[in-house]
C-alpha positions in Angstrom: -42.5 89.9 -58.7 -39.8 89.4 -56.2 -42.3 87.8 -53.9 -43.4 85.4 -56.6 -39.8 84.3 -57.3 -39.2 83.5 -53.7 -42.4 81.4 -53.5 -41.2 79.5 -56.7 -37.9 78.7 -55.0 -39.7 77.3 -51.9 -42.0 75.1 -54.0 -39.1 73.7 -56.0 -37.1 72.9 -52.8 -40.1 71.1 -51.3 -40.5 69.2 -54.5 -36.9 68.0 -54.5 -37.2 67.1 -50.8 -40.2 64.9 -51.4 -38.5 63.2 -54.3 -35.4 62.4 -52.3 -37.3 60.9 -49.3 -39.9 59.0 -51.3 -42.9 60.6 -52.6 -46.3 60.7 -51.2 -47.3 57.4 -52.8 -44.7 55.3 -50.8 -46.2 55.7 -47.2 -44.5 55.9 -43.8 -41.4 53.8 -42.8 -42.3 50.3 -41.3 -42.4 50.0 -37.5 -39.6 48.0 -35.7 -40.5 44.3 -35.2 -41.5 43.2 -31.7 -39.7 40.2 -30.1 -39.3 38.3 -26.9 -36.1 39.0 -25.1 -34.6 36.8 -22.3 -31.8 38.0 -20.1 -30.1 36.7 -16.9 -28.2 38.5 -14.1 -25.5 35.8 -13.8 -23.9 33.6 -16.4 -22.2 31.5 -13.7 -23.3 30.3 -10.3 -21.9 27.9 -7.7 -23.1 24.4 -7.4 -24.3 24.7 -3.8 -28.0 24.8 -4.4 -28.2 28.3 -3.0 -26.4 30.6 -5.4 -29.0 31.6 -8.0 -29.4 33.1 -11.4 -32.4 35.5 -11.9 -34.1 35.7 -15.3 -35.9 38.6 -16.9 -38.3 38.4 -19.9 -39.4 41.5 -21.9 -41.6 41.8 -25.0 -41.3 44.6 -27.5 -38.5 46.4 -29.2 -35.0 47.4 -28.0 -36.3 50.9 -27.6 -39.6 50.2 -26.0 -40.7 47.0 -24.2 -42.8 45.7 -21.4 -41.7 43.3 -18.6 -43.6 40.0 -19.0 -41.4 37.8 -16.8 -44.3 36.7 -14.5 -46.4 35.6 -17.6 -43.6 33.8 -19.4 -42.5 30.2 -19.3 -38.7 29.6 -18.9 -37.3 26.2 -19.8 -34.0 24.4 -20.0 -34.6 21.7 -22.6 -37.9 20.0 -21.5 -37.5 21.1 -17.9 -39.7 24.0 -16.9 -38.3 26.5 -14.4 -40.5 27.1 -11.4 -40.5 30.9 -11.1 -37.7 32.9 -12.6 -34.7 31.9 -10.6 -32.3 28.9 -11.1 -30.2 27.0 -8.6 -28.4 23.7 -8.9 -26.0 21.3 -7.2 -25.0 19.6 -10.5 -22.1 21.2 -12.3 -22.9 21.7 -16.0 -23.8 24.4 -18.6 -27.5 24.9 -19.0 -29.3 26.6 -21.9 -32.6 28.5 -21.3 -35.3 29.9 -23.5 -38.6 31.6 -22.7 -42.0 31.5 -24.3 -44.8 34.1 -24.1 -48.4 34.2 -25.3 -49.3 37.6 -26.8 -52.7 38.5 -25.2 -54.2 40.2 -28.3 -53.3 37.6 -30.9 -52.8 34.5 -28.7 -49.6 33.9 -30.7 -46.8 32.1 -28.8 -43.4 33.7 -29.3 -40.0 32.3 -28.3 -37.1 34.2 -26.9 -33.4 34.1 -27.6 -31.2 31.5 -25.8 -29.1 32.3 -22.7 -26.7 30.0 -20.9 -25.8 29.6 -17.2 -22.8 27.6 -16.1 -22.9 25.8 -12.7 -19.3 25.9 -11.6 -17.8 22.7 -10.4 -15.6 22.1 -7.3 -13.4 19.1 -7.9 -11.7 16.8 -5.4 -8.8 14.6 -6.6 -6.6 12.2 -4.7 -3.2 10.9 -5.8 -3.6 7.4 -4.3 -6.8 5.4 -4.3 -5.1 2.5 -2.3 -2.7 2.8 0.6 -1.4 0.3 3.2 -2.3 0.1 6.9 1.2 0.6 8.1 1.0 4.2 9.2 3.4 5.2 6.4 1.1 5.4 3.4 -0.4 8.8 2.5 -3.2 9.9 0.2 -2.8 13.6 -0.9 -5.9 15.6 -2.0 -6.2 18.4 -4.4 -9.2 20.8 -4.6 -9.9 22.8 -7.8 -12.5 25.4 -8.6 -13.0 26.3 -12.2 -9.6 24.9 -13.0 -7.8 26.9 -10.2 -6.4 25.0 -7.2 -8.0 26.1 -4.0 -6.8 23.4 -1.6 -5.2 25.8 0.8 -8.6 27.5 1.5 -10.7 24.3 1.4 -11.9 22.0 4.1 -11.7 18.2 3.4 -13.9 15.9 5.4 -13.5 12.1 6.0 -17.2 11.3 5.4 -16.8 7.7 6.7 -15.5 8.8 10.1 -17.4 12.1 10.1 -14.1 14.0 10.6 -13.5 17.4 9.1 -9.8 18.4 8.7 -8.5 21.8 9.5 -8.6 24.2 6.6 -5.8 23.5 4.1 -4.9 20.0 5.5 -4.9 17.7 2.5 -3.2 14.4 3.7 -4.8 11.2 4.8 -2.2 9.1 6.7 -2.9 5.4 6.7 -4.4 4.2 10.0 -3.4 1.0 11.7 -6.6 -0.8 10.3 -8.1 -1.5 7.0 -11.3 -0.1 5.5 -12.8 2.1 2.8 -13.0 5.8 3.4 -14.9 8.5 1.4 -13.9 12.1 1.3 -15.4 15.4 0.1 -14.3 19.0 0.1 -15.9 22.4 0.8 -14.9 25.7 -0.7 -16.9 28.8 0.1 -20.4 27.4 0.0 -19.6 24.6 -2.5 -19.4 20.9 -1.9 -17.2 18.8 -4.2 -17.6 15.3 -5.5 -16.6 12.4 -3.3 -13.5 10.3 -3.7 -12.7 6.9 -2.1 -9.4 5.7 -0.5 -9.0 2.1 0.3 -6.7 1.1 3.1 -5.4 -2.5 2.6 -3.5 -4.7 5.1 0.2 -4.1 4.8 1.8 -7.4 3.6 4.3 -9.1 5.8 7.8 -8.6 4.3 8.9 -11.7 2.6 12.6 -11.3 3.5 13.5 -11.6 7.1 16.8 -11.7 9.0 16.9 -13.8 12.2 19.6 -14.4 14.8 20.1 -17.3 17.2 21.3 -15.0 20.0 20.6 -11.3 20.2 22.1 -10.5 23.6 25.8 -10.9 23.4 28.7 -10.2 25.7 32.1 -9.2 24.4 33.6 -12.2 22.6 30.4 -14.1 22.1 29.2 -15.0 18.6 25.8 -14.8 16.9 24.7 -16.7 13.8 22.3 -15.2 11.3 19.8 -16.8 9.0 18.1 -15.2 6.1 14.6 -16.3 5.3 12.6 -15.6 2.1 9.0 -16.6 2.4 10.2 -18.9 5.2 12.9 -20.6 3.0 16.5 -20.4 4.1 18.5 -18.4 1.5 21.4 -17.5 3.8 24.0 -18.9 1.4 22.9 -16.6 -1.4 22.3 -13.5 0.7 24.6 -10.7 1.8 24.5 -9.7 5.5 25.6 -6.1 6.1 26.9 -4.7 9.3 25.1 -1.4 9.1 26.8 0.1 12.2 30.3 -0.6 10.8 29.3 -0.1 7.1 30.7 -3.4 6.0 29.6 -6.9 4.8 30.0 -10.0 6.9 32.2 -12.6 5.3 29.8 -15.3 6.3 26.7 -15.4 8.5 28.3 -15.0 12.0 29.3 -12.1 14.1 31.5 -11.8 17.2 30.6 -9.1 19.6 33.3 -6.5 20.6 32.9 -3.6 23.0 29.8 -2.2 21.2 26.5 -1.8 23.1 24.4 -2.3 19.9 25.2 -3.3 16.4 22.6 -3.3 13.5 22.4 -5.6 10.6 20.4 -6.0 7.4 20.2 -8.7 4.8 20.1 -8.3 1.0 18.7 -10.9 -1.3 17.3 -10.8 -4.8 17.4 -7.0 -4.9 15.5 -6.7 -1.6 16.4 -5.7 1.9 15.2 -7.3 5.1 14.2 -5.5 8.3 17.0 -4.0 10.4 18.0 -6.4 13.2 20.0 -5.5 16.3 22.3 -7.5 18.6 23.7 -5.9 21.7 25.4 -6.2 25.0 23.6 -3.2 26.5 20.1 -2.7 27.9 17.0 -3.9 26.1 14.8 -1.2 24.7 12.2 -0.4 27.4 8.5 0.0 26.4 5.8 1.1 28.8 2.4 -0.5 29.1 -0.6 1.9 29.2 -3.5 -0.3 30.6 -6.5 2.0 30.1 -10.0 1.2 31.4 -12.7 2.8 29.2 -16.3 2.7 28.1 -18.4 3.8 25.2 -20.6 5.7 27.7 -17.7 7.5 29.4 -17.7 11.2 28.5 -14.0 11.8 29.3 -12.6 8.6 27.7 -12.4 10.1 24.3 -10.2 13.0 25.5 -8.0 10.5 27.3 -7.6 8.4 24.1 -6.6 11.6 22.3 -4.1 12.5 25.0 -2.5 9.1 24.9 -2.2 9.3 21.1 -0.5 12.7 21.3 1.8 11.4 24.0 2.8 8.5 21.8 3.5 10.8 18.9 5.8 13.0 20.9 7.5 10.0 22.6 7.4 7.4 19.8 8.1 3.7 20.1 7.7 3.7 23.9 4.0 3.5 24.8 1.9 0.3 24.2 -1.8 0.9 24.9 -4.2 -1.8 25.9 -7.8 -0.5 26.1 -10.0 -2.6 28.4 -13.7 -1.7 28.1 -15.4 -1.8 31.5 -19.1 -2.2 32.5 -18.9 0.6 35.1 -20.9 3.0 32.9 -23.3 0.3 31.6 -23.5 -2.0 28.6 -20.6 -2.0 26.1 -20.2 -4.5 23.3 -16.3 -4.5 23.7 -16.2 -5.7 27.4 -13.7 -8.6 27.5 -14.8 -11.9 29.0 -12.2 -11.8 31.8 -13.1 -8.3 33.1 -13.7 -9.7 36.6 -10.0 -10.6 36.7 -9.0 -7.0 36.1 -11.5 -5.8 38.8 -10.0 -8.2 41.3 -6.6 -6.5 41.1 -7.5 -3.0 39.8 -10.3 -1.8 42.0 -10.3 1.8 40.9 -12.4 1.5 37.8 -15.2 -0.2 39.7 -15.0 2.1 42.7 -14.1 5.5 41.3 -15.1 5.5 37.7 -13.2 5.8 34.4 -11.1 6.6 32.5 -8.4 5.0 34.6 -5.0 4.2 33.2 -2.2 2.2 34.8 1.4 2.5 33.4 3.3 -0.7 33.8 0.5 -1.7 36.3 2.0 0.7 38.9 1.6 4.3 38.0 -2.0 5.5 37.9 -3.7 8.2 35.9 -7.1 8.8 37.6 -9.4 10.4 35.1 -8.5 12.1 31.9 -5.0 13.7 31.7 -3.1 15.8 29.3 -0.4 14.4 27.0 2.3 16.2 29.1 0.9 14.7 32.3 1.0 11.3 30.8 4.6 11.7 29.7 5.5 12.8 33.2 4.6 9.3 34.3 5.8 7.4 31.3 9.3 8.8 30.8 10.7 7.8 34.1 9.4 4.2 33.6 10.9 4.2 30.1 14.3 5.2 31.5 14.3 2.2 33.9 16.3 -1.0 33.0 14.2 -3.6 31.2 14.4 -6.9 33.0 13.9 -8.8 29.7 13.9 -8.4 26.0 11.0 -9.9 23.9 10.9 -11.2 20.4 7.8 -12.7 18.9 5.9 -13.5 15.7 2.3 -14.3 15.0 0.4 -15.8 12.0 -3.2 -16.5 11.2 -4.4 -19.3 8.9 -8.0 -18.5 8.5 -9.3 -18.2 12.0 -6.5 -20.2 13.5 -3.9 -18.0 15.2 -0.4 -19.1 16.4 1.9 -16.9 18.4 5.6 -17.7 19.2 7.4 -15.7 21.9 11.0 -15.7 23.0 12.0 -14.0 26.2 15.6 -13.3 27.2 16.5 -12.2 30.7 18.8 -9.2 31.3 18.3 -9.4 35.0 17.8 -12.5 37.0 14.3 -12.8 38.4 11.0 -14.8 38.4 9.1 -13.8 35.2 5.6 -14.3 33.9 4.6 -14.0 30.2 1.2 -12.6 29.1 -0.1 -12.5 25.6 -3.2 -10.6 24.3 -5.0 -10.1 21.0 -6.1 -6.5 20.4 -8.3 -5.1 17.6 -8.1 -1.6 15.9 -10.5 0.3 13.8 -13.7 -0.7 15.6 -16.3 2.0 14.7 -18.8 2.6 17.4 -20.4 5.6 19.2 -18.5 7.2 22.0 -19.8 9.6 24.7 -17.9 12.8 24.8 -17.2 12.8 21.1 -19.1 14.7 18.4 -17.9 12.1 15.9 -20.8 9.6 15.4 -18.4 7.2 13.7 -15.8 7.1 16.5 -12.9 4.7 16.0 -11.8 2.5 18.9 -8.3 1.2 18.8 -6.1 -1.1 20.9 -9.2 -2.8 22.1 -8.6 -6.0 24.2 -10.3 -9.0 22.6 -8.6 -12.1 24.0 -6.1 -12.8 26.8 -4.3 -16.0 25.7 -2.2 -16.5 28.8 -3.9 -18.2 31.8 -4.0 -14.8 33.7 -3.6 -11.2 32.9 -0.3 -11.3 34.7 1.0 -14.1 32.6 2.2 -17.7 32.7 5.2 -18.5 34.8 8.5 -18.7 33.0 10.3 -19.7 36.2 13.4 -18.1 37.4 15.5 -16.8 34.5 19.2 -15.9 34.9 20.9 -13.2 32.9 21.2 -14.2 29.3 18.8 -17.1 29.6 16.1 -17.5 26.9 12.8 -19.3 27.0 10.2 -19.9 24.3 6.4 -20.3 24.5 3.8 -20.9 21.8 0.1 -19.9 22.0 -2.6 -21.2 19.6 -6.3 -20.4 19.5 -9.3 -20.0 17.2 -10.3 -16.4 16.8 -13.9 -15.3 17.1 -15.5 -14.7 13.7 -16.5 -11.2 14.9 -12.9 -10.2 15.0 -11.5 -8.5 11.9 -8.1 -10.2 11.9 -6.6 -7.8 9.4 -7.1 -5.1 12.0 -5.7 -7.1 14.9 -2.4 -6.8 16.7 -0.6 -8.9 19.3 0.7 -7.7 22.7 3.3 -9.7 24.6 4.4 -8.5 28.1 6.5 -9.9 30.9 5.6 -9.3 34.5 7.4 -9.6 37.8 5.9 -9.8 41.3 7.0 -8.3 44.6 4.8 -9.5 47.4 1.3 -8.9 46.0 2.3 -6.2 43.7 2.7 -6.8 40.0 4.7 -4.7 37.5 5.5 -4.9 33.8 9.1 -5.5 33.0 8.8 -5.0 29.2 6.1 -5.1 26.5 6.0 -5.3 22.7 3.3 -4.9 20.1 3.1 -5.9 16.5 0.5 -6.6 13.8 -1.0 -10.1 13.5 1.0 -11.7 10.7 4.1 -9.8 11.6 6.8 -9.9 14.3 8.8 -8.0 16.9 12.6 -8.3 17.1 14.8 -7.8 20.1 15.6 -4.2 20.4 18.4 -2.4 22.4 18.8 1.1 23.8 
């Protein structure tokens, strides 16, 4: 009896259990639905064409599935992925899905969506246009996913094939015009390109001129203020910058000063600073460099001269004479034989060869310090003359006016040349395929490279000469400059007394030490 009661209790519990879980008539619980599942190992990659996102496709349930990646088709929009990896050089966000044909039923199933962001590297510039005066700057900024990375990026001037040092983000205007494209690299990423246009620096409209710049104590100079060539002296203010006062009129009487500086104000604008003086004229040094596009050491000499000029500013005036010693060169001047007649070294011993004031020789390529060792003593010598000049171009017609004032009595000769900057051509010894040739001699306007005779000038005497010519259509006049120098002769030896350089369309004023 006790056994029967126990059995009854068991049967009742079983009955209740069946009732609670669904009776025998309801059947088993449904199996989980199978689906196609797409996943990717990276949600963001770099836009370098190498960084990749790898996809995986599975079919089944979350608990149990099989890998069908090799049999699936992965697409972004209508574009089908070849394989199961994705790379790109185009920054954007891409959406992917996968499809798979079930072998048993031939049914095509579609997966979930996944996205991959191709991260962008952005290059920006604060100025799209700067002037060719050596003062304008374009400042670059490099950003990666909204974070600035300029300090660890490398910016390249694509036009000149020049990569800056890491972190350098300034493009200083050169002395020639042109359009320049830049890009940046960060890690393995390459940015977009930006363009900076260098335009010709306009000639200042307001100019202060003086009838006599070299003055002894008690002598008087008279100033004229020109605005676009028109005399506006009566409405202008002339300031004695040295004394910190305004002139009561437009004349100045020299005292015991060695140099006095002036500037004119008119219509809210300032002129250039103009000097008068009783002391020595500012002495510049001519660097007459023989070069060639096929000379493997000429590029390093050009760099050394540039560095020397930066460390000793406003003293070195370079004239680059291309020579046939190494073979053909499109920049050889027509009067190269005249140079060879007096300077035999390029023809005999090779190039580069550089003469300072036509007397001191640098044979071969030298360092900037070695160049300065020759230039500085020459710059400390007394200039025999001061030179003031201006030049204008009307179309292809060029006119150059030059004034020469003697500080020392001597026989003087005036030479005038037209140079061109920014000529892009290959150069042996440089890895830069778009090498820039500057200070390139185009024309000698005087009768000889030593100049036209000015006769015997006594101290304080001034002479004027004008040169006119039609420029060759191959010259880019916006990139041209004018060089005026004065020579003396001792026996058969020529030397440069002083030299000035200025952009075509501009001018050079008398300058004092």
